[in-house]
N, C-alpha and C positions, 0 to 999 in steps of 0.2 A: 744463413742462420745468424752470423755475426752482424751483418748489416741490419737485420731485423732487431737484434738486441740493442744495437747502437741507437736505432731510431726510437725504440720504446723507452730506453733510458733517458734520452734527451727530451723527447716529447713529454714524458711524464714530468721530468724536471722543469720543462718550460711551463706546463700547465700549473704546477704547484709552486714553483719558486724561481723561475727564470728571471723575474724582475731583480732578484738579488744579485744577478750577474753584473750589476753596475753600481759603482760608487761615484761615478763622475757627475752625479747630480750635484755634488758639492765642489768638486775640484777638477772637473773635466777629465776624469779618469774613469775606467771601468772597474767594477768590483764583482768578482764571482764567488758565490758561496761554496763552490767546489773546493775541497781540500787540496791545496796546491803543494805538491812536493817539488823538490829541486834536486838536480843532479849536475855534477861538474862535468863539463865537456870542453873540448879544445876549440878555440876559435880559428877559423880559416884566415882571418885578417885581424891583426892587432891595430886597433884604431889609434894607438899612441905612436906607431911607427910610420904611418902613412897619412896623407891628407888628401883623400879622394875628391874632396869638393873644393880644392884650392881654386880661387878665382871665381867661384859661384856666389850669387847673391840670394839671400833667403830672408823671408819675413816670418816671424813667429808671433802670433797674437796671444795675449794672455800668458806672458812669459815670466810673470813675477814669481810664480810658484807652481807646484804640481807638475803635471805632464808637460805643460808649455815650457816651464823652466828646464826640465830634463831634456827636452828636444833641442832647445836653444843651446844648452851647454854642449851637447854632442855635435850639433852642426858646426859650432865654433871650433871644436877640437878637430873636426874633419876638414877644416880649412875654409869654410864658407864665411863670407862677410854677413853677419846676422843683424838684421833690424829687429829689435824686440819691442813689443808694445804692452802697455798696461796703464791702469789709472794712476794719477798722481798719488803719492803716499797719503795725503790728507783725505783722499776720497776712496781709498782702497781698504781692504780688510786689515792691513798692517796698522792702520790708525786705531783699530780696536784691539789688536793682538800684536804686541811688539815682538813676540817670538817668531812670527812669520817673516819670511824673507821678502824684500821689496824688489821692484824692477831694477833699481840701482844695484842691489846686491847681485842680481843675476848678471848684469853687465860687467861688474867687477870680477866675478868668478870666471866669466868667459875670457877676459883679458889676462887674468892670472894664469890661465891655462895656455896662453899664447895665441888666443883667438882674437878676431876683430869684431867689434860689436858697436852698434849705434842704438842708444836708448831713445825711444820715442814715446812720450806720454800721450795716450790716445784714449778718449772715451768712445768705445765702440758702439754706444747707443746713438752717438752723434754722427750723422752722415758727413758733415763737413770735416770733422776730425779725421774720419777714415779717408776721405778724398784727399786731404792734405798729406796724409801718410804716404799714399801712393805717388802723389806729385813729388814729394821729397825724394823718394826712392828713385823715381824716373829721372829726376834732375841730377842727382848725385851719382847714379850708376849708369848714366847714358842710356836710359830706357831699357835697362837689362834687369830681369828678374827671373831667377831659375826655380825657386821653391817658395811656395806659400803654405804655411801650416796654420789652419784655423783651429786654435785651441782655446780661445777666450770663452768664458762662461761666467755669468754673474747672478744666476738664479738661486744660489744656495740659501740666502736668508729667507727668501719667499717660500722656498720649499719647506724649510723648517717651521716657518710661521703657520703654514697650512697643514701641519701634522694632524692626521685624523679627520680631515674635512673632505667632503665630496666636492666636485668641481662647482656645483651650483651653490655651495655654501661659502665659496670664496669670492673675493672681489673679482669681477671679470678682467680687470687689468693684471691679474696674475699671469695671464697669457703673455703680456708684454714683459713683465718682470723676468720670466723664464726664457722667452724666445727672441726678445729684441737683440740680445747679444749672442745667445746660443744658437739661433737659427737665421734670423734676418741679417745679422752682420756677416754670417758665413757667406750668404749670397752676395752681399754688396762687395765684400773683399774679393770674392772670386771673380766678380765682373771686372773690377779694376785690374786684378792680377792677370786675368785672361787677355785683356787688351794688350798688355806688354808681352805676354808669352806668345800669343798668336802672331804678333809682328815678327818675333824671332824664330817662330816655328819650333818651339821647344819649351818645356817647363813641366813642373809637377805641383799639383795642388793636393794637399793632404787634409782631409776634414776629420777631426777627432770626434768619434761617435761611440756607441756602445750597444750591447745587446738589449739595453733598456727599451729600444724601439720595437722589439719583437712581441712583448707582452706588457700588460698594464704594470706601471711602476710609479709610485709616489702620487702622481696626479695626471690628469688628462694632458695639460700643456707639455709636461716633461716627455712623456712617451711619444706624443705626436712630433715634438721637436726632433727627437733622435731618429725616428722613422723617416722624417722629412729630409734630414741631412743625408741619410743613406740613399734615398730616392734622388735627391738633388745631385749627388755625386754621379749616380748612374746616368741621369739625363744630361748633365753637363758634358759627360764623356762623349755623348753622341755629337754634340755641336763642336767639340774640341778635337775629335779624332782626325779630321782632315789636316789639322795644323800641328800634329805631333805633340799635343799637350795632354798629359795624363792627369786624371783626377781619381782619387780613391777615398773611401771611408776607412779609417783605421780604428779597430777595436782593441784596446789594451786588455790585459787581464786584471788581476788584483794588484793595484798599484799602491806602494807605500809613500803616499804624499804626506805633506805636513798636516793637512786638514783631515785626511782619512785616519791617520794615526791618532789624532786628537779625538775624533768622533768615535772610533772604536774603543779607545781607552776609557772614555767617559760613559760609555753605554748608550750614547745618543743614537749611534747608527742602528743598534739593535732595536731601540724604541721606535725609530722611524720605519724600519723595514720588517720587523717581526722575526728577523734572523737571530738565532740564539747567540749569546755573547761568546760562548765557547767556539762556535763555528766561525764567527766574525774574526776573532782573534787568531785562530788557526790559519784561516785563509790569508789574512794580511801578513802574518808572520812569515809565511812561505811564498809571499807574492813577489812582484817585480818592482824594481825601483823606477822612478820617472825617467832615468837615463837609459833604461832598457828600451823604453818606448822611443827615446831619442835615437838609439842605435838602429831601431827598425826604420825610422825615417831616413837616416843616413844611408842605410842599405838600399832603400827604394830610390833615393836620389842618385846613387852611384850605379844603378842598374841601367845599362844601355837598352835593355829590352823591357823596360818598365811599362811601356805602352800596352803590353799584353795583359796587364792588370787593370787597365783603365776602366772605370765604371764599376769596379768590384768592391766588395767589403773584404778587407784583409785583416787578419788577426796577428798580433805580435807573436803569439805562440807558433803560428805557421811560418812567419817570416824568419824567426830565429833558426828554425830547422832548415829552411831553404837556403839562407845566406850564411849560416854558420857562425853567428855572433852569440855572445853570452852576456849576462848582466855584469855590471861593474864589480860585483862581489864574486864573479867567477861561476855563478850558477845559471841554470836554465830553468826558469819556472815552468811548471806543467801547463800545457795548452788546455784551455777550457774545453776543447773538443775531445780530449783524451777519455776513452771509455773507463780506464782505471780510476781516473779522477771522479767521474760521475758515480762509479760504484762506491768509492770511498765516501763520497758525500752522503749516500743513502745508508751508510753504516756497514757496507759489505767489505770491510777492510781486507779480510782474507782473500776474497775473490779478486780484489783490486791488485793485490801483490803479485798475482800470477798472470795478469793481463799486461802484455807489453805496451810500451808507449806508442808503438806504431799503429795500434788500433784506435781509430778516430770515429767520433760521431760524424756521419756524412753531413756535408754542408747543406744538402737538400733537406735533411731532417730538421736542421735549424730553421730553414726557410718555412718548412711545413708547420712548424710550431706556431707560426703567426698566420696560418691559413684562414681566410675569412669568407670562403665560399661554401 
């Protein structure tokens, strides 16, 4: 009975509004319209007291802000030497909005917290730039690379410019604007990273994705890009399994990034998605910080049995429960798979209060929401 309810709630949500599960269209983060509550829980491991990734080498693309920044900060705190990438300030969004942090700011914050960081300006649309990045890491770290996080995304301006348009009403090059960095670059970076990891017979590749690949959201190139990243992670896992290299797609929840807060506050997000302003504000208010996503990556990189997850889609909400970490504000944002969260989203607040957090929408129901046969 409960499984049937879970499936109905999620599938109905998917058909009507699942696209709203993602805000990473703009900042490489996921956004869920489900009302997210938070509860204080104790953490099994205090990341400030131990450095589980000491001696490890990591690359985080798109680390100027958003999820990429949060991941880089947490990897640095955990002891990893972190190579962070992003565009030069004159070519990035910070040139148009001085309130946004820059790649340099991320590097300084990592060092301020006692971490080791190398800032690398890289245009991820340029193959040669990407190749030079990995050559630099290989040379400086003696061919060693333990973690790659593909978080770069540069399609936000094009998505906003195409508001209200069908795919055939847009310039065909919209595909490149959204997927050259958001998809193509993920593949190229993964190729170069895999060559180093295969040689050492270990490594972790984390591809930041979202539920936006399950149902239509924003436009054709965007949804295809997210779905392709998930499939890419699964297929790469087949080739990498014999070498002990793990690859996963990571879906965050509602993330309080610099851009998402601006977009919600201005009403632009509601205009783009059709989600009510009240719901958008409530979801973001109770959402997770970018560093919560970072703690999820640290947990994966610290897990000696992480190969069991290779090829899978993993959610930050599931990982925090499994590994016992909390957000930097001491809270645990509700998993987007929580049945009570779905009930609350549809206005059944009373019913939501009596349903325990342990009741989840089955992962197979999420998969079936994108059933195409």
